[in-house]
N, C-alpha and C positions, 0 to 999 in steps of 0.2 A: 087478433093478438097485440099489434100496434098500437091499435086505439084503446084497448084496455089499460096499456102501459101508459098512454099520453092521460088517459083520464085518473091515473092514480098519481102522476106528477102533477096534476092540477089539484088534486084533494091535498095533496101535503101542501102545495102552496098555500091553499087556504088557511089550512090547518096551522101552519109555522107561524105567521105573524102572532095569532091570539095566544099561541103558546109562550112566544118570545115577550108579549107584553104581560104575560100572566107571569112569568119568570121575574119581570122586572118589578111587578106588582107586589109579588111575593118578598123579594128583597128589600123594597121600600118599608112593607109591613113591618119585618124584623127590625128593620134598623128604627123604625120609630119606636118598637119597643126601648130600645137603649137611649134614644134621645129622648122620652120623658122621664130618664131617671138619671139625666144629664152624664150619660155614659157615652161621650163624644169619640173616643177612639173605638170603642165598640160598635156605635153608630155606623161608622164611617166603610167599616169592613163589609156592612151590607149595601150602604148607600156607593159606595164607590163601584162594585161591580156592575149595579143598576144600571150606573152613569154610562158605562160602557154598553151596554143593551141600548140605553134611551138616553143619547148625550144632549138632546135638546128636550128633556122632560123640566120644564120651568119649575114646579113645584120641589122635584129632586134636586136641582141648582140650589135652591135656597134652602133646602135643608141641609146640602153639603156645606153652602157658605156659613150657616149657622153652628155648624159643629166645630169648623176652622175657627169660629170667633170664640166658641167655648174653650177650645184648646188655647187659644191666644190669652185668654182670661188666666188660666191655670199656670201657663209659662213663668219661669223665674228671671229669664233674663230679657233684656230688651231685645237682643238680634233675633231671638226665638218669637218673640211676641210679633215683630215685625214680619218675620218669615212668614208666622200662619197667617197673621193680617193680611200679606199679599195673595196668601192661597185664596181666604174668603172672598176678598175682591176679585180675584178675579172670577170665581163663580157666581158673585154678584152681579157683576157686569155682563157676563154671559148670560142669566136669566134677563137683565134688564132689557138688553137686544132683541132678546128673543119675545118678549113680552111687553112692548113699548105701553100699553094700556092696562096694565097689571100694576097696581098700588103696592104691595109687596116686593114686586120683582123693581121698580123702581127706588124702592127704599133702600133695599139690603145694600149696595152699595155706599150708600150716606151713613148706614149705621155703621159700617166699616172703617170708614175714612175717619169717622168721629171718635172711634176706639182708638185707631191709630194716631190720633192728631197729638195726644199729651207726650208721644213718644218720639216725635220727629222735630227736624230742625225748623228754623224759621220758613224758609223758602217752601218746605214741603207744607207747612202748615198755610201759607199764605195760599196755594195752590188748591190745597185742599178744601178749604173755607167755601169758595162759591160752589164746589159741587155738593157740598153737604146739604146747602140751601136749597139748590136747583134739584136735589133727590127729593127733599123734603117737601118742597113746594109742589112738586109732580105728584107725589104720590098724595097728598091731600087734595087736590083737584080731581084725582082719581078717585079717590074714597075721602069725602071729609070726615068720616067716621072712624078713621085710623089714628087711635091714639097714640099708638107708637112714632107716627110721621108728626104728629103734635110736640113729643115729646122732644124728638129730635130736632125740631126747628126750637123749641124753647131751649135746648142747651145750645145750640147755635148762638140765638140771642144772649144768653145767659154770658157765654165766653168773651164774645167782641164787645159786650157793652162795657167790660172793664178793663178793657186795653187800656194802658196808660197813654197819655199824648206823645211822650218822648217816645216809644216802644211805637207807638203806631206811625208817627213822622219817619222814624228810621226805617221801619219797614217798608214804608211806603218807597221811599228812595232807593231802597236796595232790591227789593222783590215785587213791590205792586201797591196799589193802593188797597188798604183793608177798608170792607164796610163800616159803617157808623151804626148803632143799634142801641136799645136801651134795656136796661130791666125791666121796664113796664110790659116792652113786648114780649118778654120771656114768661113773666106772670101769666100774660092772655093766654100764651100756648099750654103753658102747664095746667091752668085753668080749664082749657077747652079739654085737654087730655083725661084731668079728673073726671069731668062731667061726661066723657064717655066711657071711661073705664075707671072705677073708684079702686078698684081691686088691686091695680099694680102699685105696689109700693115705691116703686121708683118717681111715679109723679109725685108724689106727697112731698118725698125726703129733697128732690130738685127745686120744687116750688120753695120749699123752705129756706136752700140753700139761697134762692135768688134773693127772697127777702133777707137774708142774713147780709148779703151784698150791698142791700139797700139802706142796711142800718136801722130796719124793722123786725125788731130781735124777739118783740111776745108773738107775731106772727110767724117768725122763722122757727122759733121752740114750738110753737104749736104744730106745725106741719112736719118738721123733723120727726117730732116724738110720735107722732102721727103714724108717719112710715117704718120707723122702729118697733113701733109695737105689732107690726102686720106679719103675718107669718111669711118665711122664704116659700116663694113659688116658683120662680124663675132662677136661672143658672147664674145670674150676675148678682143678685140680689143680696149675699153677705157683702160682696164688696161694696154696693149701694149703702147698706146700711154701715159699713167701715167710715165712708166719705161721709155720712151723715152724723157719725160719733164724734168725727174729727170738727165738722163744722160746729155742733154743739157746743164744743168743749171750748171755742173760740168765743162765745158768745159770754158777753159782760153778765 
């Protein structure tokens, strides 16, 4: 009798982990259905319970970080955007720590830092800048065909290439030295992103915006208009198109 009871317990111990993993997978699958429809709140209703079951599941942590970035885009107040950005950053950092050799995991915090950057003060911007570049650089080393990593690196060059001398000097005195770079470096990154994945409109629009900063208006117009003509495929595409239209309106 005692032996039979022991065998039953052993069998249950073998069954439970498989059942547990399947439950988390089921929740992730349900969340993915809402993720594909950009319904972040509903996706999180499935991803967050799955995280309680598998808190070290890197793909799941990356999914959760993405949902919080989507909610950040949709939020109307700066404080709420920053709060949601902080949530995304926390999950992205956890994924990066758990998967040091995973390109997407290393890129996730950099993406979030970049989204938070325009909403922050000078000190936070200076602190975040090297983190963005380090994350994008590492993601590219791990996977040279990660087009989003090339895009993030391009945005980094694009933003820093046009920081004025006075602002750069004052920022360096108060917060720390800002790195120097060029618009040409940004163009190289966006060109690589397009070569890898020409179907992301963000690559074309940001390449066009970079050409606008360089005063190359014909090239700027060509790439921005190409991006604007492409269908929305990702959550942030409407916001990116608006940025493209604003840049296009400023061209002579």
